[in-house]
N, C-alpha and C positions, 0 to 999 in steps of 0.2 A: 155723815159721810167716811166709810171706810178707803182709804187712800188703793189707787189700784196698785201694784205691784208690779216689777219689772218682768221682762220677758226672762229674764235670767233667771231671778228667782222665784218665777212660777212654774218653769221647764225641773229646775230641782225640786220643788215640791209633789209636781205631777211624777216626778220620775219612777217607773217599775219598780226599781230597784229597793224604794223606799216602805213599800208597800207589803205589810204583812198577809200572808197565805196560811190558812189551817190546814194540816195531816193530818187524816185519822186511817189508823191500821186497827182492822179486828181481827181477832187471832182464832180465824177459820183454817178449817185444812184445803188450798196453803191460804196463807197469808194474806187477806183483801187489800186493798191501800186504794184511798179514797184523798181529794185533794178539792175543798171547797172555796167560794169565792174566787175562783179563776176562771181563765176562757181557752185554758190549754190545760194538757196533761204535767206536772213536775216532776223534775229529777229531780231528788234529796238523796245523797249518800248512797249512790248507784241504784239506787230503786226507783222504780217508778209509779208516781201516785196519780190513778185518771181521776180530771176532773170530774165533778159529781154535784147535782145540786142536794145541797144540805140543810135542813135547819135543824133550831136550837132550841130547844124549852124546858119550860123547871131547872133552870140553872142555879143551883147551890154554890155560891163560892166562899173563899177563906179571904182572909184581910190580903191575902199574898196574890189574890186574885186568880188560884187553881181552884179548880173545878171539883164539889168534893160530890154531887150526883147532878144526873143530866138526863133530857129524854130529848135522844136524836130520831131525827126523822131520814131516810134515806131516799133520794128518788129513785123509782117503780117504776116508769114507764114504760122501762125495755125488758122487763119484768126480770134481771136477773138479780135482783134481792129475794123477789120469790121462788127462783132456782135454788139460792144459798140457805134459804128458810126451807126448800119440800128436802134437799138432802143433808145436812147439818142443825144442829143445836145450836143457838146463840145462848144458850144458861151457862154460865159460868165462864163461858169463852172472854181475853180480855178486848177491852176499848179501849186504844191511846190516843192522846190527843196533843198534836205539837204546832206550836207557832214557827214559823220563818218567815226567813225576809228576804225576797226575788233576789237579792243585789248580795246574798251570804249564802248562798247557795251549796259554793264547792265544799263546805266541809260538813261532814257530817255529826261536828259537834256543834255544829249554831243551828240552836233551836231552842223553846223552852216549853218544857213540857205543861200541860195545863190537867191533863187528866190522864188517869191508869188506873181501871178498875176492872169490873166485871160484869158484864151486860147480865140482865134478868132474861125470863122468856118473851119473846115479842110479842109487845101489846095489839098491833094491828098489820095487815096487810091488807094494801086496797090498789085499785088501777094507776095510783100518783106515788103513795109513800108509803115505806116499811118502817115502823114505829119501835123504837127499844129504848126501852131504859136500864141506865147501869151507876154502881156507885161505886166510888174508889176504894181502892184495895190492898194501897201501898203508898209510903212516902212518895213525893213525886220530885224529881231532877230540877234542877234550874241550871242549865248549861250555858247558856248563849247572853250575847248581846244585851246584857242588861243596859247598856245604854244602846237606845234605837235614836234614829234620826227625828230631831226635834226644832222649835224655833228657837229656843234657847238653851244656851249649850251649858253643861253645868260644871265643867273644867276649865282651868286656870289656864288665861296663853301660855303654852307654853311648858307645862308640866308634863310628868310620863304619861298621861292618860290623851293629850292633847296632837294631833298628829299618830296617834297609836300606831295607826296601820303604815307610816311613812310614806304616805304618797302626796303627803305636802311638802314642798321646801321650803324646811327653818334652817336651810345651811347657811355659815358667813354670819351669824348672829349670835349668840350663847344667850339664852335666854335664862341661865339661873349664876345666881357667881355665890359661890357657897368661902367665906374668909372664916379663916381659923387663928388668923395672927392680927390680934385687936389690939397692936399697941401701937398703930398708926390710927386710929379713932379719934377726933377732938368733939371738945364740944359736952356741952352738959344739960342742952335741952332735953324734954322728954318727948316733943313730938319733932326734931330736929336733931341731924349729925352728920358730921362728914367724916370720909376716910379717904385721903387725897393719895392711894395708893391703889386701891384694886381696880375702882372701878372708872374706867376710862371711856364709857359710851359719849354720845354726845348730847346735849338739853334734850332733858323730856324723856331719855329714853326708857325709865323707869315707870312714867306713869300711868296710871291705872291697874300696875301692876300688884304683886303682895310683897310681904316682908317677913321674916318669922326670926323675932331673935332669942335667943336663949341666953337665960341666968341661971346660975344656984340651980341648975337640973330642970329649968322649965321652961315651956316654948310660947311665946308672947306672936300673934298675929295682925297684922295693921295691915291697911291699903297705901300705897305711897302714892302721898297728891302731888307733888311736884321732885323731879330730880335738875339739879343745877350742876352741870359737865365743868365749868368753871372752877369750882372749889369741891367736886363731890360731895355735893352735897343732898341728903335726902329728908324729907317733908314729909310726916305720915298723917295719919288724919285723925286719929285719937289719940290723948295722951298716953303714957306706960304707966307702971306702978313703980316705976322704980327710974332713976337717972341713968342718962347712958354716956359710959364712958370707958377706960380701960378694962373694965373689972368684968365687962359683957364680954360672955362664953366665946359667941360665935351669933352670926347673923346671915341667912340666905334670903337674897334680894331675886325677885324673876319680874321679868315685863310683862306687861300690861298690854291691854287694847281698849280702847274707849266703846267700843263697840256702835261703832257711828260708820254708815255708809262708805263716808269717803275712807275710810281706817280700813276697810277690806279692798280697796279700789288702787291698781297698780301706781297710784303716785304717792302713797305713804307707805313706810316701812311696815306696819303693823301686820297686812295682807300676807300670810302663811305662805301661797303659791305666787303671790305677787299681784295673784287679783283671787280674794276671793270673795267676790260679791253674789255666785252662786249660792252661796253657802252660809251668806250672811243670817245671825242671829243663829244660825247653826252648826252641829257639827261639821267642824274640817273634816272627813271625808267616812264612809262607813262602806264597810265590804268590798268590793269591787266597783269600781264604775264603768258606767254603763259609757258605750262611744256614743 
């Protein structure tokens, strides 16, 4: 049996800001814009996309998820689509399909272009639907939000992509330590070494984090198993193919997160916003936070 999620986590999952919306642009005169899978109109890039029931079928997609050929049924109950077809041919006119996210509608560049092609002749018009098929006519643009909210975060805690929009409070605790002067490195174990000057954080500060070693122009990445503050000793998970000594060019160590519920709470110093439980196992922030 699946365990119940907390109210905070469920609220974050259900939040509208994380829900995608499909936008359709028909290159008629003037351009016709619709928003599918929504209960209300969408304003994106300063343009209004009218909410409309839209069905898609016979979808041929590339490995990247972009559409090469598609059949679209536009709701025609109000006879608006019949009116368009009565005054203008759809043949050769463009059809564009975008995916946007409700929490990121503020910038016109925040979209992923799924389809950009040309429509064929209208296949059928009935009291419920107008049906038209279109084929991709140009290479597609990928503009956005390649990182969308998900349950598992693919970023390293505190790296340049973590807290990218600056909404989480990561102040007061530097996440990255870069050392160019390695004369103080001691020990020759392939899994443990000490730095008695540069690492002044508390016990276990770098646990679950990552560390990159640079030697002879090559970079080696390992996971930090344990950090001992008294000796500034770092233990890594997998032995390195060389001995750690003063010939090491440099290393970069980054704080990590155990990924537990407790670590995201206010009682631990891992939670980037002091209390990050609402985004547990997901990205810290995306788009504009909702009230």
